[in-house]
C-alpha positions in Angstrom: 0.0 0.0 0.0 2.8 2.4 0.9 4.4 1.9 -2.6 1.1 2.5 -4.3 0.6 5.7 -2.3 4.1 6.8 -3.1 3.4 6.3 -6.9 0.1 8.0 -6.5 1.6 11.0 -4.8 4.2 11.4 -7.6 1.2 11.8 -9.9 -0.5 14.4 -7.7 -3.3 16.5 -9.1 -1.7 19.8 -10.2 -4.6 21.4 -12.0 -8.1 22.6 -11.2 -9.5 20.1 -13.7 -9.1 17.0 -11.4 -12.4 15.2 -11.2 -13.2 12.8 -8.3 -14.9 9.6 -9.2 -14.9 5.8 -8.8 -11.3 5.4 -7.6 -11.8 8.0 -4.8 -15.1 6.4 -3.9 -13.7 2.9 -3.7 -10.4 3.7 -2.0 -11.7 3.7 1.6 -13.8 0.6 1.1 -10.7 -1.3 0.0 -8.1 0.1 2.4 -9.3 -2.0 5.3 -9.3 0.9 7.8 -5.7 2.0 7.4 -3.5 4.3 5.3 0.2 4.7 6.1 3.3 6.3 4.8 6.9 7.1 5.7 9.6 9.5 4.7 9.8 8.7 1.0 6.1 9.4 0.5 6.4 12.5 2.7 9.1 13.9 0.5 7.0 13.2 -2.6 4.0 14.9 -1.0 6.0 18.0 -0.2 7.4 18.1 -3.8 4.1 17.5 -5.5 1.7 19.6 -3.4 3.8 22.3 -1.8 7.1 23.0 -3.8 5.2 23.3 -7.0 2.9 25.9 -5.5 5.7 28.6 -5.6 7.8 30.7 -3.3 5.0 31.6 -0.9 5.2 28.1 0.5 8.9 27.8 0.9 8.8 27.9 4.7 6.2 25.1 4.9 8.1 23.1 2.3 11.3 23.2 4.4 9.3 22.1 7.5 7.7 19.2 5.7 11.1 17.9 4.5 12.3 17.6 8.1 9.0 16.3 9.5 9.8 12.6 9.3 13.1 10.8 9.9 14.0 7.5 8.2 11.8 4.7 9.7 9.1 7.1 11.0 5.6 6.1 10.0 2.3 8.0 9.9 -0.7 5.8 10.2 -4.2 7.1 9.5 -7.0 4.9 10.8 -10.6 5.2 9.9 -13.7 3.1 10.6 -17.5 3.3 10.4 -20.4 1.5 12.0 -24.1 1.8 12.7 -25.2 3.1 16.2 -25.6 0.4 18.8 -28.6 0.2 21.1 -28.5 3.1 23.5 -26.3 5.2 21.2 -27.6 8.4 19.6 -29.0 8.1 16.2 -28.5 11.3 14.2 -31.5 12.5 12.2 -29.4 13.0 9.1 -28.2 9.4 9.3 -24.5 10.0 9.9 -22.9 6.9 11.3 -20.4 6.4 14.1 -16.7 6.4 13.4 -13.4 8.2 13.8 -10.6 9.1 11.5 -7.3 9.8 13.3 -3.6 10.2 12.3 -0.8 8.9 14.5 3.0 9.4 14.1 5.3 6.7 15.3 8.9 7.8 15.7 11.4 5.0 14.9 14.2 6.2 17.1 12.2 6.2 20.3 9.0 4.2 19.5 7.0 7.2 20.7 3.5 7.5 19.3 1.7 10.8 19.0 -1.9 11.4 17.8 -1.7 14.2 15.3 -5.4 14.8 14.9 -8.8 13.1 15.1 -12.3 13.7 13.8 -15.7 12.0 14.3 -19.3 13.0 14.0 -19.2 14.7 17.4 -16.4 17.0 16.3 -17.4 20.6 16.0 -17.9 22.2 12.6 -15.7 24.9 11.1 -16.5 28.3 12.5 -18.0 31.0 10.2 -14.8 32.9 9.9 -12.9 29.9 8.5 -15.8 29.0 6.1 -15.8 32.5 4.6 -12.0 32.4 4.4 -12.2 29.1 2.6 -14.8 30.4 0.2 -12.7 33.5 -0.6 -9.5 31.5 -1.0 -11.3 29.0 -3.3 -12.6 31.7 -5.5 -9.2 33.4 -5.7 -7.6 30.2 -6.7 -10.2 29.5 -9.3 -9.8 33.0 -10.7 -6.1 32.5 -11.0 -6.6 29.2 -12.8 -9.1 30.8 -15.2 -6.9 33.9 -15.6 -9.7 36.2 -14.7 -10.0 39.1 -12.3 -10.2 38.2 -8.6 -13.7 38.4 -7.3 -14.7 40.8 -4.5 -14.0 38.9 -1.2 -16.7 38.4 1.3 -16.2 40.1 4.7 -14.8 37.8 7.3 -17.4 37.6 10.2 -16.5 37.7 13.8 -17.1 34.3 15.5 -19.3 34.4 18.6 -18.3 32.7 21.8 -20.0 29.4 20.8 -18.2 29.4 17.5 -14.8 30.1 19.1 -15.3 26.9 21.0 -15.7 25.1 17.7 -11.9 25.3 17.2 -11.4 23.0 20.2 -11.6 19.2 20.1 -15.0 17.8 20.9 -14.1 14.1 21.3 -13.9 11.6 24.2 -10.2 12.4 24.6 -10.0 16.2 24.4 -6.2 16.1 24.4 -6.3 15.1 20.8 -6.3 17.9 18.3 -9.4 18.0 16.1 -9.5 18.4 12.4 -12.2 19.3 9.9 -15.4 17.2 9.6 -14.5 16.9 5.9 -12.3 14.0 6.9 -14.9 12.2 9.1 -15.5 8.6 8.1 -19.0 9.2 6.8 -17.7 11.7 4.3 -14.8 9.5 3.3 -16.8 6.3 2.8 -20.0 7.8 1.2 -18.9 11.1 -0.5 -15.2 11.0 -1.4 -16.1 10.3 -5.0 -18.1 13.5 -5.5 -16.0 16.1 -3.6 -12.8 18.1 -4.3 -10.6 18.4 -1.2 -8.4 21.4 -0.3 -5.8 21.9 2.4 -4.7 25.2 3.8 -0.9 25.6 3.2 -0.5 28.9 5.0 1.8 29.3 8.0 -0.7 31.4 10.2 -4.4 31.8 10.8 -4.6 35.3 9.2 -4.4 34.0 5.6 -5.5 30.9 3.7 -3.4 29.6 0.9 -5.0 26.6 -0.8 -3.5 23.5 -2.2 -4.6 22.3 -5.6 -7.9 20.3 -5.5 -7.1 16.7 -4.5 -8.6 13.4 -3.6 -9.6 12.7 -0.1 -6.8 10.2 0.5 -4.2 12.8 -0.7 -5.7 15.4 1.6 -5.5 13.0 4.6 -1.8 12.3 3.9 -0.9 16.0 3.4 -2.9 17.1 6.5 -1.2 14.5 8.6 2.3 15.5 7.4 1.6 19.2 8.0 0.4 18.4 11.5 3.6 16.4 12.2 5.6 19.4 10.9 3.8 22.3 12.5 2.4 20.7 15.6 -1.2 21.7 14.7 -3.6 20.4 12.1 -4.3 22.5 9.0 -7.7 23.6 7.9 -9.2 21.1 5.5 -12.4 21.4 3.6 -14.2 19.8 0.7 -16.3 21.3 -2.1 -19.3 19.8 -3.6 -21.2 21.4 -6.5 -23.5 20.2 -9.3 -21.4 21.8 -12.1 -17.7 21.6 -13.3 -15.1 23.0 -11.0 -14.2 25.6 -13.6 -17.2 27.9 -13.0 -17.0 30.7 -10.5 -19.6 30.4 -7.7 -21.6 33.3 -6.3 -22.3 31.9 -2.9 -22.0 28.8 -0.7 -23.9 26.6 1.7 -22.2 24.7 4.6 -22.7 21.1 5.7 -20.7 18.8 8.0 -21.8 15.7 6.0 -22.2 15.8 2.3 -25.0 13.2 2.2 -27.2 15.4 4.4 -26.8 18.6 2.3 -29.4 19.9 -0.1 -28.5 20.0 -3.7 -26.7 23.3 -4.5 -28.4 25.7 -6.7 -27.0 27.2 -9.9 -23.9 29.2 -9.0 -23.6 27.8 -5.5 -21.2 25.4 -3.9 -21.3 23.4 -0.7 -18.4 23.6 1.7 -18.0 20.5 3.8 -16.1 20.9 7.1 
């Protein structure tokens, strides 16, 4: 599996015309609950998804190169099941499961959970959703060689939304990542969504990766978390039109299967 992931990373999507489909939909059903990679794949990830994005990402690129030593391994685990008797059944039908990334350091045998997400994890706050929408439209305008659209104003998060940045899992010491990587989204919707990872070095800006498959986003998010110590913002985009058309607005959902169909000129941001 690691060799296959390495080859896949070397052929990373480097254009806005990537179209998710059957391969992305079937990957998580065939992976048997585990995705893993080491330093060779980490270097390929950095080269394919960060180095080729230009000088703005040089600092992150250098961090990623040093994130893993020889023999270090990042495991990403994911699983999904129906609620058992006595467990809460969500009205939208989202099932129970967690996705989590764990770094094992070869020199010491130390294990560290880099991030985790489940259906109880809080959604992205409004400020990050609008930043994601603005960054998505800027990236698309650059790809289309058109003028940048007028950005939406970034809203102030209220106290409840500020808490959304904190983990909301059984073990609150584990950093939380976006609901876009929750198992229900991976197993049911990976084949119809474009994933994006924030490559910026701070919270004030958002510099997007190219659109990628869910499994590539998981690997890159885990590597960035290992390098920076905190998970990056990750979100997915679902729309009923090709990715090359500029959206006017967006809706938000935490699980793609529960979202209404987007209207003309509208996208759904999952996260």
